[in-house]
C-alpha positions in Angstrom: -54.2 34.2 -46.0 -50.6 32.7 -46.3 -50.5 28.6 -45.0 -47.3 27.2 -43.9 -46.6 24.0 -45.3 -43.7 23.7 -43.5 -41.6 21.3 -45.7 -38.6 20.9 -43.2 -35.2 20.2 -45.2 -32.7 20.2 -43.9 -31.1 21.5 -39.9 -31.3 25.1 -38.7 -28.5 28.2 -39.9 -28.9 31.6 -41.6 -26.4 34.0 -41.3 -26.6 37.4 -43.1 -24.0 39.4 -45.4 -22.1 41.4 -42.8 -20.9 38.5 -41.3 -17.5 38.4 -42.5 -15.7 37.4 -38.8 -13.7 33.9 -39.4 -15.3 31.0 -37.1 -14.3 31.0 -33.3 -12.2 27.6 -32.5 -14.2 25.5 -29.7 -12.5 22.5 -27.6 -14.3 19.9 -29.6 -15.4 19.6 -33.5 -18.6 21.7 -34.2 -21.2 19.2 -35.9 -22.3 20.3 -39.8 -24.6 22.9 -39.2 -27.8 22.7 -41.6 -30.0 25.2 -43.0 -33.6 25.0 -43.0 -36.0 25.8 -45.7 -39.8 25.6 -45.5 -42.2 26.1 -48.3 -44.6 28.6 -47.3 -47.2 29.7 -49.5 -47.2 33.1 -50.4 -49.5 35.8 -52.3 -47.1 36.7 -55.5 -48.4 38.8 -58.0 -51.8 38.3 -56.6 -51.8 34.8 -56.7 -51.2 31.9 -54.1 -47.5 30.5 -54.7 -45.7 27.9 -52.6 -42.2 30.0 -52.0 -39.1 28.8 -50.4 -38.5 30.6 -46.9 -35.8 30.3 -44.4 -35.9 29.5 -40.9 -37.8 32.2 -40.3 -40.3 32.1 -42.7 -38.9 34.9 -44.8 -38.9 34.5 -48.9 -35.8 33.3 -50.2 -35.4 34.7 -53.8 -32.7 34.1 -56.7 -31.0 36.2 -59.8 -31.7 35.5 -63.3 -27.7 36.5 -63.9 -26.0 34.3 -61.3 -24.7 30.6 -62.6 -24.5 27.6 -60.6 -20.6 28.6 -60.4 -20.7 32.6 -60.3 -22.8 34.9 -58.4 -23.6 38.2 -59.9 -24.7 39.2 -56.5 -21.9 40.1 -53.8 -20.7 43.7 -52.4 -22.8 46.2 -52.2 -25.8 44.1 -54.3 -25.2 41.8 -51.6 -26.2 44.4 -48.5 -29.6 44.9 -49.9 -29.7 41.0 -51.1 -28.3 38.7 -48.0 -27.3 35.5 -49.1 -28.3 32.5 -47.3 -25.2 31.4 -46.0 -24.2 28.4 -44.5 -20.9 28.6 -42.4 -20.3 24.9 -42.0 -21.4 21.6 -43.1 -23.3 21.0 -46.2 -27.4 21.3 -46.4 -29.1 18.1 -46.3 -32.6 17.2 -48.5 -35.8 15.9 -47.8 -38.3 14.1 -49.8 -40.5 17.3 -49.5 -38.4 19.0 -51.7 -37.4 17.3 -55.9 -34.6 20.0 -56.2 -31.3 19.4 -54.5 -29.5 22.0 -52.2 -25.7 22.4 -52.3 -23.4 24.7 -51.3 -21.2 27.6 -53.2 -18.2 28.9 -51.9 -18.5 32.3 -53.7 -17.5 36.2 -52.9 -20.3 35.7 -49.9 -18.9 32.9 -48.5 -20.7 29.2 -48.5 -23.4 30.2 -50.5 -26.4 27.6 -50.5 -28.3 27.2 -53.7 -31.4 25.6 -55.3 -31.1 23.1 -58.0 -28.1 25.5 -58.9 -29.3 28.8 -58.4 -28.1 30.8 -55.7 -30.8 31.8 -53.0 -31.1 35.2 -51.2 -33.3 37.2 -48.7 -34.8 40.6 -49.3 -34.2 43.4 -47.0 -36.9 45.1 -47.7 -39.4 42.2 -46.1 -39.8 43.1 -43.0 -42.7 40.3 -42.4 -42.5 36.7 -43.1 -45.6 37.2 -46.0 -43.5 39.9 -47.2 -42.3 39.5 -51.6 -41.5 43.0 -51.6 -38.5 41.6 -53.9 -40.4 39.6 -56.7 -40.1 41.2 -60.1 -37.1 43.6 -59.1 -34.5 44.4 -61.9 -31.4 45.2 -60.6 -27.5 44.1 -60.4 -27.9 42.5 -63.8 -30.9 40.7 -64.0 -34.4 40.1 -62.5 -35.3 38.9 -59.0 -38.0 36.1 -58.8 -39.3 34.8 -55.0 -37.8 31.0 -55.1 -40.1 28.3 -56.0 -39.7 24.4 -55.2 -40.2 23.9 -58.4 -37.5 26.1 -60.0 -35.9 24.5 -62.5 -32.0 23.3 -62.2 -29.4 25.3 -64.0 
């Protein structure tokens, strides 16, 4: 049984990789948009593990071949592994996470990183309890569920 710990790290917005249109102009400046990352306990390899999740409680993943300055997953890869994007502003960080949330502008857009690891969703995860991307070897590396203890790059 999964338990939501609901550690709010920042405000709300998750965009899918298919969003290629530029921001629409508005009459007044748009305030900084924030991303919400929660920590949710999910079953990973048969064990309860706290993992990072998006605002819909969907598991967030990282790819071992990514670096803090270069993403290995873009283009076709991003259709299977949609990046966690932030259209504007900077992600905030709360006291609930020991790591740092940052943004890297890359081939996918303004991608959110946790401790230097670009974050992604997995297209095969259908429900908030899914962690179907764990351990998959694809697109030049291995995919793992991101955890609050993910070491900095």
